[in-house]
N, C-alpha and C positions, 0 to 999 in steps of 0.2 A: 668675924662671921661664922653664920650656920652653914654646916659644909656636909651633905651627904657622901658618903664614899659605897658605890654600890660595887658588892666585892670586898668590905671591909676587912675583912677578918682573914684573909687571906695574906700569902706573900710579900707582894707590896702593899696591898689595903692595909694591912698589919702598921708595916712600915710608916706610909706615909699619915695614918690617923697620930701615930705617937707623934710626929714628926708637925704635924698641922695645932695639935694639942699643947704643943712646948711653946707652941707661937701663940698661946691665947685662945684659938678657936674653937669651938662649940663644932665636935666632931662626929657623926649617926655614921655605926659604922653599918652597914644594910646587909644583909645575908639571910637564906632561909634562917639560918639559927636562931637571928634576932627578930624576927615577924617579917623581916622586909623580903620578897620573894618578886623579881625583876621576872621573872617570867609567866608568874600566873597573876601578877600586878599586884601581889596582896600588899597591904602596909606601906605602899607606893606614896599613896594621896598625904596620911595621916605622916609618913616620913618628912614629906616635903612642905610643909607648914611651916611659910617664914626661911627656908633655906636658901641662901644666896649663889652657893656653887653646888653642884653635880658633877664625883670624879667616876666615870665610869670604866671597874676595873672587871665585868664580867668575863666568863669565860664559859665557852663553850665545853660541857664533861667530856663531849664526842668528838673528834679529828675528822670522822667519815662528812663527804661531801654534805649532803642531805640533811641530816641532823644540825652539822655549823651553821647550818644559813638557814634554817628554820628558827635555833636559838637567838640569832644574831640578828633575826630580821625582828620575832617577839620578843627579843626582851629590849632592842632600840625602841621598838614602837612605843612599847608599855612605858618607859623610863621617860619619852620623848615629849606624849600626850600629858604623861602626869605634869611632866617639869611646866611646860605650856599654858594649862591650867593654874599652874600657884606661884606664874610669874617668876622659874629663877634666872637670876643675872647672869652663870657664865656655867656653861656645860662642858667639862673636857675630856677625851676619852682615849684611852691606851690603845695602842694602834700598833704596825708593824712597816718596817722600814721594806719597802718591797713592793706592798699589797696590790698594787697598780699594773704590776709588772707581772705577777706569775698566776695569770689567771687560771692556770690550769690545774692548782691547786684546791682543792673545794675550799678548807678551813682559808688559803688566802681571799678566794671569792667572799668565802661570808663578813670579812672584816672589812671589805671592799665596800658591800651591803651598809653595812654595821657606820662606817664612813657617809657614805653619801645617804642614809638618814640621817644622818646630824646637821649636816647645810642643808637638807631643806626643809629642816624645820621651824626655819627662823630666829630659831635661838643666836647667842652670843655663845662662841663654841672656840674649842682647839682643841684640833686635831692632832695628839703626839705620837709619831710612828717613832718606834726605838727597834733596834737592831736588835739580833739575838742574842739572850743572858749569856754569860759565862758559865753559870749554872746548869745550861744547856748543855754543854760540849759532852758529858759522858754520856745524856741521850742521844744524839747523835755518835758516838764511839760504838755506844752499845747496839743504835740502828743499820751501823755499815758491815759490822762485824760479819766474817764470813771463816767458820771454822776459828783458825787462831791467826786470820789476817783482817783489818780493818784495812774496807777499801773505801777510802773518803777523795772527793770531788776537791780540785784543786780554786774552788770558786773564791773570789775574793770574800772576808769575811771580817767584821770585826765589833765582837761580841762587845757588851757593854753591864756593868756588874750588876745586879738586882738592886745593891744596895741604894749604888747611884741614881738608877730608873728613879727611887723613893724621892732621892731628892729632885729632881727634874721635874717628876710630878706635883711637888709642895711647891715649889717655886713659881710653875706654870699656874696652880689653884689660886695664891696669892697676888697673880700680877693680869693687869689687863687682859680680854680677849683677843686671841691673834687672829678670832675669825678667818683661819686659816690652817696650813699645816706645818708645823715643825720637828724638826725629827734631832733624834739624839743618837749617837752611838759611844760606843767604848775608845781608849786612846789609839789603842795602835790596830792598824790594819796588817793583815797576812793571807795567804790562802788556806782555807777552812785544814786543810791537813797536815799543815805545822801546826795551830792549836792542838789538835786530836793526838797528833804525835810528843807535842808539849805536857799533856793529860797524862798521856799512857805513859809517859817515862818516869813523871815526877811521881807518880804513884805505885812502880814498879812492876806494872803492868808485863807480862809475856807477850801479850797480841804483838804482831809485827805489822807496822804501818806502810798502808801500798798505798801510793798518791795517785790518781785518775783521773784524767783531762776531762772526764765525762764532764757534762756541766747537768748536774741532776742534782736535787735535796729530796732525800727520803724517795727517791727512786723516779721525781718527775722533773723534765727538762725546765731548763729557770735561766734568763741570761745570766752572765759572768759577774756581772754586778749588782745582780738583784736583790743582796741581802746586805749591800753598804748604802751610804746615803748618797745621792745622784749631784748634790750640791753643796752646801753651807748645812752646817749639824753643829748640834752642841754636843762636847768631846767631853765625857768624865776621865776622870784622873786616877782611877783604878786600875791597875793594870792587870792583865792576866795572871801573871806569876804571881801577886798577891793571892789572888785566887787560888792557886797551888800551893804554893803555904800554907796557904789554910784546913786545904786536902791534907795533907803529910802530917801537919800538928795534929792531925786527929788520928792518925794512924798509929 
């Protein structure tokens, strides 16, 4: 099959591209650097000629409400319209677990708009909602730091390794469209504060963890279980301690 990956040169995109090429598929890595700009529409029509599957891994450069919404709405409309014209057989998009439950966060509203555009496009599709990446835990720790203390919520958390996001996206790309939403998550569930505490300990960080019962994610109120799957989900096998081992090996 010929597969176009929007965001194909990023962390997940390059991973998926490599896996699909190993399976013998023709892969086009779409990004402004390769002459394919989903935000302006440049190069989209040409790249979609005889394309079977499109994987949308695009991401807004801004997490602020207005810019994020404008980005995902514009990119979504551009990609989907070009796909309809080209007769693409499967549109696959990476989204976030809990998008529909965290409407107070502008970035999540933007992702929900992206999902809704896909559903209304008339194209065969699969929406893949992923939990937060294990590799994002250091960012959560940094964003929760107050002096020498890290104040982290005890929200339910089930992070997945970025490598396994690539595995699942590859699997779904070569499967029949779900014409619905599937969820993927890591193998272990615990309070967010526990994952951050394990990260702090594993890296020899001197900061002190202060678990808090505030149901907040980056300062925005969210439901207790918004960041974990609500029902059945495809689970990865790479545990968080393996990620921590990889960090320790770099020290």
